[in-house]
GUTOR-966602 format. One record per residue (C-alpha): z, x, y; residue in one letter. Coordinates in steps of 0.05 Angstrom, whole numbers. Last residue first. Example, Ala and Ser with C-alpha at 12.3 -4.5 7.8 and 13.67 -1.06 7.14 Angstrom:
GUTOR-966602
R      z      x      y rest
R    143    273    -21    S
R    156    246    -90    A
end
This chain:
GUTOR-966602
R      z      x      y rest
R  -1803  -4417    333    L
R  -1741  -4390    368    F
R  -1777  -4368    432    S
R  -1802  -4437    450    L
R  -1867  -4430    489    R
R  -1865  -4452    561    L
R  -1887  -4386    591    D
R  -1895  -4402    665    L
R  -1955  -4372    699    P
R  -1941  -4320    753    P
R  -1937  -4348    824    P
R  -2002  -4346    863    E
R  -2001  -4305    926    V
R  -2039  -4334    985    P
R  -2081  -4281   1020    E
R  -2050  -4255   1084    A
R  -2062  -4289   1151    T
R  -2000  -4333   1145    D
R  -1955  -4271   1140    D
R  -1905  -4279   1085    R
R  -1830  -4278   1095    C
R  -1791  -4231   1050    H
R  -1789  -4177   1104    A
R  -1759  -4229   1151    H
R  -1694  -4232   1112    M
R  -1688  -4156   1111    R
R  -1701  -4152   1185    L
R  -1648  -4205   1198    E
R  -1598  -4169   1154    E
R  -1610  -4104   1191    A
R  -1602  -4139   1258    E
R  -1534  -4164   1238    S
R  -1517  -4235   1217    S
R  -1459  -4274   1246    E
R  -1495  -4324   1290    G
R  -1496  -4379   1238    V
R  -1469  -4367   1169    P
R  -1513  -4397   1114    F
R  -1469  -4412   1054    L
R  -1407  -4421   1097    Q
R  -1353  -4445   1050    L
R  -1312  -4505   1071    T
R  -1239  -4505   1049    E
R  -1200  -4568   1032    M
R  -1126  -4559   1024    V
R  -1094  -4601    970    R
R  -1027  -4636    977    E
R   -984  -4633    915    P
R   -988  -4694    870    E
R   -928  -4739    875    P
R   -875  -4736    820    A
R   -880  -4794    772    V
R   -821  -4839    760    R
R   -808  -4866    691    N
R   -739  -4836    683    D
R   -699  -4787    641    T
R   -756  -4756    603    D
R   -791  -4736    667    S
R   -866  -4739    677    Y
R   -897  -4687    722    F
R   -965  -4699    754    M
R  -1013  -4650    788    P
R   -985  -4590    751    S
R   -942  -4541    790    S
R   -899  -4529    729    S
R   -830  -4558    720    P
R   -779  -4504    706    P
R   -774  -4479    634    T
R   -710  -4488    595    L
R   -712  -4564    587    K
R   -785  -4563    565    R
R   -770  -4509    513    R
R   -713  -4552    486    E
R   -757  -4613    480    R
R   -812  -4572    445    A
R   -762  -4543    395    K
R   -734  -4613    381    H
R   -803  -4641    370    N
R   -824  -4588    320    Q
R   -757  -4589    285    F
R   -759  -4665    278    W
R   -832  -4663    257    Y
R   -818  -4618    197    F
R   -757  -4657    177    V
R   -794  -4723    179    N
R   -853  -4691    141    K
R   -804  -4673     85    S
R   -785  -4746     76    E
R   -718  -4779     91    V
R   -680  -4839     65    H
R   -605  -4837     75    G
R   -543  -4792     76    Y
R   -555  -4756     10    F
R   -629  -4752     29    S
R   -608  -4703     83    L
R   -591  -4648     33    L
R   -657  -4658     -6    A
R   -696  -4658     60    S
R   -662  -4593     80    I
R   -681  -4561     14    K
R   -754  -4585     20    R
R   -758  -4561     92    I
R   -730  -4493     72    Q
R   -784  -4486     19    G
R   -839  -4506     69    T
R   -813  -4455    119    S
R   -767  -4475    175    P
R   -789  -4465    247    T
R   -729  -4463    294    R
R   -669  -4444    252    L
R   -622  -4409    300    G
R   -553  -4436    281    S
R   -561  -4490    335    A
R   -622  -4517    298    F
R   -585  -4521    232    L
R   -526  -4554    266    Q
R   -572  -4604    300    S
R   -605  -4622    234    L
R   -537  -4632    201    L
R   -512  -4676    258    K
R   -576  -4716    259    L
R   -571  -4729    185    Q
R   -499  -4751    191    E
R   -514  -4797    250    A
R   -572  -4828    211    T
R   -642  -4804    226    P
R   -692  -4856    251    N
R   -758  -4853    215    W
R   -813  -4898    241    R
R   -850  -4940    190    G
R   -837  -5008    221    C
R   -797  -5034    161    K
R   -792  -5110    158    S
R   -730  -5154    169    G
R   -743  -5176    241    S
R   -760  -5106    262    R
R   -725  -5052    223    R
R   -719  -4978    237    C
R   -720  -4930    178    F
R   -665  -4882    157    G
R   -629  -4934    115    S
R   -558  -4920    140    T
R   -565  -4938    213    G
R   -531  -5006    209    G
R   -592  -5042    183    E
R   -570  -5039    111    G
R   -576  -4992     53    M
end
């Protein structure tokens, strides 16, 4: 099994790098299975597919599992339009789409000049008169409830 795509593993200067690269025959068979409607093969199906693919080169069950998982994700990505996420990376190039412009909105926590008389009376009702006796806040219970 040489470097010409028959071993199933890529080679870097004579040593295996650990990444599985399917041969043309393996890829053809996997693509045919996917096109026939097989999306998430069971463990038994993965074993059978691995046995078939091993005729064309080295393959492990995990390679078949991940191939289907990745192929399904790629197809889903092709079918769905790009979302309005801040950044979108394309498979075809390394360009990044610009982030959509954000609109800043300031919330008025204390609106000025917009309160009615009823609201003003209600707000003043909570104010203390300086001539009244000072009211002490209730003591804080600092005991831990779970002990």
